[in-house]
Structures are given as structure tokens and as C-alpha cells.
C-alpha positions as CSV (number, residue, x, y, z in Angstrom):
1,X,0.0,0.0,0.0
2,X,2.7,2.5,1.0
3,X,5.0,1.4,-1.7
4,X,2.3,2.1,-4.4
5,X,1.5,5.5,-2.9
6,X,5.2,6.4,-2.8
7,X,5.6,5.3,-6.4
8,X,2.8,7.6,-7.4
9,X,4.1,10.6,-5.5
10,X,7.6,10.3,-4.0
11,X,7.5,13.9,-2.9
12,X,4.6,13.5,-0.4
13,X,6.1,13.9,3.0
14,X,3.6,11.7,5.0
15,X,3.7,8.9,2.4
16,X,7.5,8.9,2.4
17,X,7.6,8.8,6.2
18,X,5.0,6.0,6.4
19,X,6.7,3.9,3.7
20,X,10.2,4.2,5.3
21,X,8.7,3.3,8.7
22,X,7.0,0.2,7.2
23,X,10.3,-0.8,5.5
24,X,12.2,-0.6,8.7
25,X,9.6,-2.7,10.5
26,X,10.2,-5.4,7.9
27,X,14.0,-5.2,8.2
28,X,14.5,-3.5,4.9
29,X,16.8,-0.8,6.4
30,X,18.8,0.0,3.3
31,X,15.7,0.6,1.2
32,X,14.2,2.7,4.1
33,X,17.3,4.8,4.1
34,X,17.1,5.3,0.3
35,X,13.5,6.5,0.7
36,X,14.3,8.9,3.5
37,X,17.2,10.4,1.5
38,X,14.8,11.3,-1.2
39,X,12.3,12.7,1.2
40,X,15.0,14.7,3.0
41,X,16.1,16.2,-0.4
42,X,12.6,17.6,-1.0
43,X,11.9,18.6,2.6
44,X,15.4,19.7,3.6
45,X,14.3,22.0,6.4
46,X,11.6,19.8,7.9
47,X,12.7,18.7,11.3
48,X,10.2,15.8,11.5
49,X,11.7,14.5,8.2
50,X,15.3,15.0,9.5
51,X,14.5,13.1,12.7
52,X,13.2,10.2,10.6
53,X,16.2,10.4,8.3
54,X,18.5,10.1,11.4
55,X,16.5,7.0,12.5
56,X,16.9,5.5,9.0
57,X,20.7,6.1,9.1
58,X,20.8,4.4,12.5
59,X,18.7,1.5,11.2
60,X,21.2,1.0,8.5
61,X,24.0,0.9,11.1
62,X,25.5,4.3,10.3
63,X,25.3,5.7,13.8
64,X,27.8,8.6,13.4
65,X,26.0,9.9,10.4
66,X,22.7,9.5,12.2
67,X,23.8,11.5,15.2
68,X,25.3,14.2,12.9
69,X,22.1,14.5,10.9
70,X,19.9,14.9,13.9
71,X,22.2,17.4,15.7
72,X,22.6,19.5,12.6
73,X,18.8,19.8,12.3
74,X,18.4,20.8,16.0
75,X,18.2,24.4,17.0
76,X,19.5,25.2,20.5
77,X,17.4,28.3,20.7
78,X,14.2,26.4,19.7
79,X,14.7,22.7,20.4
80,X,12.4,20.2,18.7
81,X,11.3,17.3,20.9
82,X,11.2,14.9,17.9
83,X,14.9,15.5,17.3
84,X,15.7,15.0,21.0
85,X,13.8,11.7,21.0
86,X,15.4,10.6,17.8
87,X,18.9,11.4,19.1
88,X,18.1,9.5,22.3
89,X,17.0,6.4,20.3
90,X,20.3,6.5,18.3
91,X,22.4,6.8,21.5
92,X,20.4,3.9,23.0
93,X,21.5,1.8,20.0
94,X,25.1,2.9,20.7
95,X,24.8,1.7,24.3
96,X,24.8,5.2,25.8
97,X,21.6,4.7,27.9
98,X,22.2,7.5,30.5
99,X,22.7,10.1,27.8
100,X,19.7,8.8,25.9
101,X,17.4,9.0,28.9
102,X,18.5,12.6,29.6
103,X,17.4,13.5,26.1
104,X,14.1,11.7,26.4
105,X,13.4,13.6,29.6
106,X,14.2,16.9,27.9
107,X,11.8,15.9,25.1
108,X,9.1,15.2,27.7
109,X,9.7,18.7,29.2
110,X,8.8,20.1,25.8
111,X,6.1,17.6,24.9
112,X,4.7,16.3,28.2
113,X,3.2,12.7,28.2
114,X,4.1,12.2,24.5
115,X,3.5,8.5,23.8
116,X,6.4,7.9,21.4
117,X,8.9,9.4,23.8
118,X,7.6,7.4,26.8
119,X,7.8,4.3,24.6
120,X,11.4,5.1,23.7
121,X,12.2,5.6,27.4
122,X,10.7,2.2,28.1
123,X,12.8,0.7,25.3
124,X,15.9,2.2,26.9
125,X,15.2,0.3,30.1
126,X,14.4,-2.8,28.2
127,X,17.8,-2.7,26.5
128,X,19.3,-2.5,30.0
129,X,17.2,-5.6,31.0
130,X,15.1,-3.6,33.6
131,X,11.8,-5.0,32.4
132,X,9.6,-3.7,35.2
133,X,10.6,-0.1,34.7
134,X,10.4,-0.6,30.9
135,X,6.8,-1.9,31.4
136,X,5.8,1.1,33.5
137,X,6.9,3.6,30.9
138,X,5.4,1.5,28.0
139,X,2.1,1.0,29.7
140,X,1.9,4.7,30.4
141,X,2.7,5.4,26.7
142,X,0.0,3.0,25.5
143,X,-2.6,4.9,27.5
144,X,-1.8,8.3,26.0
145,X,-3.7,9.9,23.2
146,X,-1.8,9.5,20.0
147,X,-0.4,6.1,20.9
148,X,-0.1,3.9,17.8
149,X,0.2,0.2,17.3
150,X,4.0,0.4,17.5
151,X,3.7,1.6,21.1
152,X,1.4,-1.3,22.0
153,X,3.6,-3.8,20.2
154,X,6.6,-2.6,22.4
155,X,4.4,-3.1,25.4
156,X,3.5,-6.6,24.2
157,X,7.2,-7.4,23.8
158,X,8.2,-6.3,27.3
159,X,5.2,-8.2,28.9
160,X,6.1,-11.3,27.0
161,X,9.7,-11.1,28.1
162,X,8.4,-11.4,31.6
163,X,6.7,-14.7,30.7
164,X,3.2,-13.3,30.7
165,X,2.6,-14.8,27.3
166,X,-1.3,-14.7,27.2
167,X,-1.4,-11.1,28.2
168,X,1.3,-10.2,25.6
169,X,-0.7,-12.0,22.9
170,X,-3.9,-10.0,23.8
171,X,-2.0,-6.7,23.7
172,X,-0.4,-7.6,20.3
173,X,-3.8,-8.3,18.7
174,X,-5.5,-5.1,19.7
175,X,-6.8,-2.8,17.0
176,X,-5.2,-4.7,14.2
177,X,-6.6,-6.8,11.3
178,X,-6.3,-10.6,11.8
179,X,-3.4,-10.7,9.3
180,X,-1.5,-7.9,10.9
181,X,-2.1,-9.3,14.4
182,X,-0.8,-12.8,13.3
183,X,2.3,-11.2,11.8
184,X,3.0,-9.2,15.0
185,X,2.4,-12.2,17.2
186,X,4.8,-14.3,15.1
187,X,7.4,-11.5,15.4
188,X,6.8,-11.4,19.2
189,X,7.4,-15.1,19.4
190,X,10.6,-14.9,17.4
191,X,11.8,-12.1,19.7
192,X,11.0,-14.2,22.8
193,X,12.8,-17.2,21.3
194,X,15.8,-14.9,20.8
195,X,15.6,-13.9,24.5
196,X,15.8,-17.5,25.5
197,X,19.0,-17.8,23.4
198,X,20.4,-14.6,25.0
199,X,19.7,-16.1,28.5
200,X,21.6,-19.2,27.6
201,X,24.5,-17.2,26.3
202,X,24.7,-15.3,29.6
203,X,25.3,-18.6,31.4
204,X,28.3,-19.4,29.3
205,X,31.9,-18.3,29.7
206,X,32.8,-15.2,27.8
207,X,34.9,-17.1,25.3
208,X,32.1,-19.5,24.6
209,X,29.6,-16.6,24.1
210,X,31.9,-14.8,21.8
211,X,32.3,-17.9,19.7
């Protein structure tokens, strides 16, 4: 759907953002980055676009370029909460959780109770394996106006990681078509299977885990 709309009008900002987001969710990060490059050319001064461009760069593994793109777009005299949140998400992927959380809190000062920022903050704690704190932020995010299905899928993930599988399945199936829900539940199960593998790796000696 988004691909067809983008093919018809690649200069449409919202279509480009939605298409790149869908591509990232299906693991097609290089293509998502290519789309965002085109959108950023047309909307060179749009800070929402530049935030998404930074995320696309990070998704493709180019963290330094991602940070540079987001910081260049930011204005110290008039900071944008989307750029602060995007920079935080990139820092989280680089393992800099404390710096990321400081940016999320600055974003929340500018945009109180914003669902996407609360969800990012929850993901930050998930990356640090603090599942209870992660759930607190994600549950709060899911109850805010403007929360989309991605926020609820993040909540489903963190609930599932705490072995509350039935509850996670119910959350993952909310407000989605049966086909979308089944795809998300399958993805959730694959993530939980990976978590089991990670747990086993933690019990091994460092040399074994590295191998």
C-alpha cells in the first residue's frame, strides 16, 4: 500500500515517512534509508523528516552519520522534541543509555506525556534488562492519546519477556486486522525465542559466548 502510494508521488512527506517506517519494521533498512534520502532532499528543512532520516541512518548501522544529521537539524534556541527523542534512540542503540534517557526527559519537558517518547524511554530500560521499569513507561505510553500500534507492540514485547505470554498475545492483537495481528504475534514469538537464546548465552563463559 505505502509502496504504491510512494511510487505515485515520492515527494509526499507523509507517504514517504510511512513507507520508510514500514520498510524498517520489515527489516529492509537499506531501502528505508534510500526512501528517506529522497524525502529529505525535498523537505530539507523539515525537522520531522530530518528526525526520521536520522533513524533510518541508524537502522542501516551508520550511527555517526545519524547523530550528525539529527544534531545539525536541531536548534539550541528552539529545540524540537522529535529530534531530541530521535537522538536518544540513536544513543540507546550505541549503548549510551544514560545520555539517551537525559534526552528523552528533555523531550518530555517540551512535549509532556508524549506516547512515542515514553515508549522510547521504556525501550531504553528494556535494553538494560530492567523489564519492570520498561513496562511502567510503555504502559503509560499506551494509555496516552496518539499512541499507535507500534507503542502497543513494544508493550506486548516487554510483557512477553516477563513470561506473561497470554497477556502479551492479547495486547499484540489489539486494533489490528487478523493478518497484521498474526504477523505481529509471530514476530513477538521470534523475539521471545531470541531472548531464550540470550539467556543461555549469559550462562556461558565469555569465550564461549563470543564464539
